[in-house]
C-alpha positions in Angstrom: 0.0 0.0 0.0 2.9 2.4 0.6 2.7 5.9 1.9 -0.2 8.0 3.1 -1.0 11.2 4.9 -2.5 11.3 8.3 -5.7 12.8 7.0 -6.0 10.1 4.3 -5.4 7.4 6.9 -8.1 8.9 9.1 -10.6 9.2 6.3 -10.0 5.7 4.9 -8.6 3.8 7.9 -10.4 0.5 7.0 -8.8 0.3 3.6 -5.3 0.9 5.1 -5.8 -1.6 8.0 -7.2 -4.2 5.6 -3.9 -3.8 3.5 -1.8 -4.1 6.7 -3.7 -7.2 7.7 -2.9 -8.6 4.2 0.8 -8.1 4.8 1.5 -4.6 3.5 3.4 -1.9 5.4 2.0 1.7 5.5 4.1 4.7 6.3 2.1 7.7 7.6 3.2 11.3 6.9 2.2 14.5 8.7 3.2 17.8 7.2 5.5 16.0 4.8 7.4 14.2 7.6 7.1 10.5 8.4 5.5 9.9 11.8 4.7 6.2 11.9 5.0 2.9 10.1 2.0 0.6 10.4 3.3 -3.0 10.1 1.5 -6.4 10.3 2.2 -8.5 13.4 3.8 -11.8 12.6 1.4 -14.5 13.8 2.8 -17.1 16.2 5.7 -15.0 17.5 5.7 -13.8 21.1 5.8 -10.0 21.5 9.2 -10.2 23.2 10.6 -12.0 20.2 9.4 -9.5 17.6 11.9 -7.3 15.9 12.1 -3.9 17.6 14.3 -0.8 17.3 16.9 -0.8 20.1 16.7 2.0 22.6 19.7 4.2 22.6 20.3 6.9 25.2 23.1 9.4 24.9 25.1 10.3 28.0 26.8 8.5 30.9 25.5 5.1 32.0 23.2 5.2 35.0 25.3 2.6 36.9 28.5 4.7 36.4 26.7 7.9 37.6 25.5 6.1 40.7 29.0 4.8 41.5 30.4 8.3 40.9 27.9 9.8 43.2 28.7 7.3 45.9 32.4 8.0 45.7 31.8 11.8 46.1 29.7 11.3 49.2 32.4 9.3 51.2 
């Protein structure tokens, strides 16, 4: 099915979700910027085994910050 705008998705949601159910992926745009991908859920795969984008956080590791704070308080 491809790409669509948020307004088009809202106005024709059934058509897009039927396509996703059939295996298609739909990318949703708002003001020309992609905001979401609607993808089919693979049947028979536990949610914790599904492919996901890894979480990345910039900055110092929390455990390192806690140890640093403990060293300063002694």
